[in-house]
N, C-alpha and C positions, 0 to 999 in steps of 0.2 A: 322586391316582389314585383316591381313594375317592369313591363316590357321584357322580362326574362323569358327564355324559351328552352324547351327540352324535347327530346324525341319522344313521341307517343308510341303506343303499341303498334299502330298501323304504319310506323315509319315516317309519319308526317311530323312537322314541327308544330308543337302546341304553344301558342302565345298566351302569356298570362298578363292580366291587367288588373289594376286596383280601381275600385269604384267606391266613392264615399256616399253614404246615406245620411243626410243631414236634415235638420228641422228643429222646431221648437220642442219644448218639454211636453211629452205625452202625445205626440202626433202619430206614433206607430213605427218608429225606426227599428226598434228591437224586434217587433212583430214581423216586419218585412225581411230582415236578415234571417230570422228563424224560419220563416215560411219558404224562403228561396234556397237556403243552404242545403247542399247534399251531404254535408258532414255535420256532426253535432256542433252547433255554433258555440263560440266562446262568448259568454255574456258577463259583464262586470256589473251585475245588478246588486243593489243594496236595498235593504228594507227602508222604507220611509218611516220616519218617526215624528213625534211631536216637535222635534227640533227644527224640522223643515217648514213648520207652519209660518206663514207670512213671508217665506223665502221662495218656496216652490208653489207655483200657481197650479193647483190640482185641476184636472179635467172636471167638467161639471157633473158627470155621472158618478164621480167619486170611487171608481173601481180600481184605481191605480194604487198598488201597495209597494211597488219597488221602482227603482230608478237607476239608469245607467250612470256610473260614476267615472268611467274611463272610456270604454268603447265596446262595441259589439263586433264580432268577427265571424265571417262565414265564407264558404267557398262553393262555387257552382260552375259546372262545365256547361257553358251556354251553347257552344257548338263543339263538334269533335275536335276542332283546332283552337278553341278559345276558352280559357279558364279564367274566371273572375274571382278576385278576392274582394270580399265586401267588408267595408269598415263603417260601422254605424257610430255617429258622433253622440256625445252626451248633449242634451238639450238645454240644460240650465246655464244661465249666463256665467256663473262662477266657474264653469268648465270650458268656456269658449277658447281659452288659451291653448287647448289641445287640438283645435281645428286645423291650425297651420301644420302641425306634425302629421295629423291623420290625412291631410290632403296632399302632402308632399309625395310626388311621384305618381299621383293618380291620373287615370285617363279622363275621368269625368265624375260628375256628382248628380245626385237626385235630392231635391229639396221636397220633403213631404209636408203636406198642408192638411190641416183639419179645418173644414169650412165653418165649424162652430166656434173656432178660436183662431181666426186668421191672424190676429195680432201676434200670435206665437211664431209666425213665419217671417215677419219683417226682418229680423236680424240675420236669418240664414240667407234670405234672398240678397240682402245688402252685402253680406260677406262675399258671396260668389260673384256678385256684380262688380264690386269695388275693391275687394281685398284679396282676390284670387284670380289666377289666369285660367282656372279650370272651366271648360264648357259645362253647363248644367241644364237640367230640365226640372220642371216643377210637376209633381204628381199629387193630385188631390185624393186623399185617402177616404174611402167610403166608410163612414161609421154608421152602424145601424141600417145599412143598405140605402142610405139617401144622403144628399148633399144639402146644406143650408143655403148655398148660393150656386148659381150656374157658372160655367167656365168664363164667360165674358165678365161677369161681376168680379170673379176672383182675379182675373188678369188686370182689371181696372184697379181693384183694391191694392194689389201688390205692385202696381205700376210696372208690369213686366213688359219688356220690349217685345215686339212682334216676332223676333227671331228666336225667342226662348220658348221651346215646346211646353205646352200645358196640357196634361193628360189626366185621366181619371184612373183610379185603381182601387183594389181592396187588398191591403197589406196582409190580411189573414190568408188570402188565397194564393197558392203557389203559382198557378198559371198567370194570374194577374201581376204578381211580383216579377215573374220572368219577363212578361211583356214590358214592364217598366225598364228592366235592365237591358233588354234588347234595344229599346228606344234611346236610352242614354248612351249606349255604345255607338249606335248609328249616328246620333247627333254629335258625339265627341269626335268620331272619326272624320266627319265632314269639316270640323274646325281644326283638327290635327295639331292643337297646341297642348303639349303635355308639359306639366311642371317638371322642374329639375329633379333628377333622381336623388335618393338619399334620405 
């Protein structure tokens, strides 16, 4: 799915690229894939049960009743000649072994952050800084229309390098999610390091 191309209706080549949406448990990855996708997204959501008590750190508002157990998948035509395949990672640590496979062949990644639970983002940032060659950006997801911390505080808490873009978004809003995808594509193309296909 990475870097493949095919003729479009207009006779132009359409380039496809893979984007990974990552982050901790309950930060809005599935929501972003769902809001951005132009096709019915594939979600591997499972109901959370009492068996996950003490294992999954539920968001404070307690409204989360399902969780991703493999991946989310969506597709969006970002421009007339650019098709993105979106792969949302599971957030729980017991599923982190899937991240290498989901990231293989990707153009770039988005790490979603909930400012009320910044600690849920450390592992994802660490993965893309140290265990992956993918360029990535960090997007702070707006929960309840506000942020618990401003951008500088988040950058400092996550110890983000100055060259890693840090932006705000609302994963529920399609236009906001598309803005995040445009930013990660632009950032990734400036770094032009794509992981090996396959």
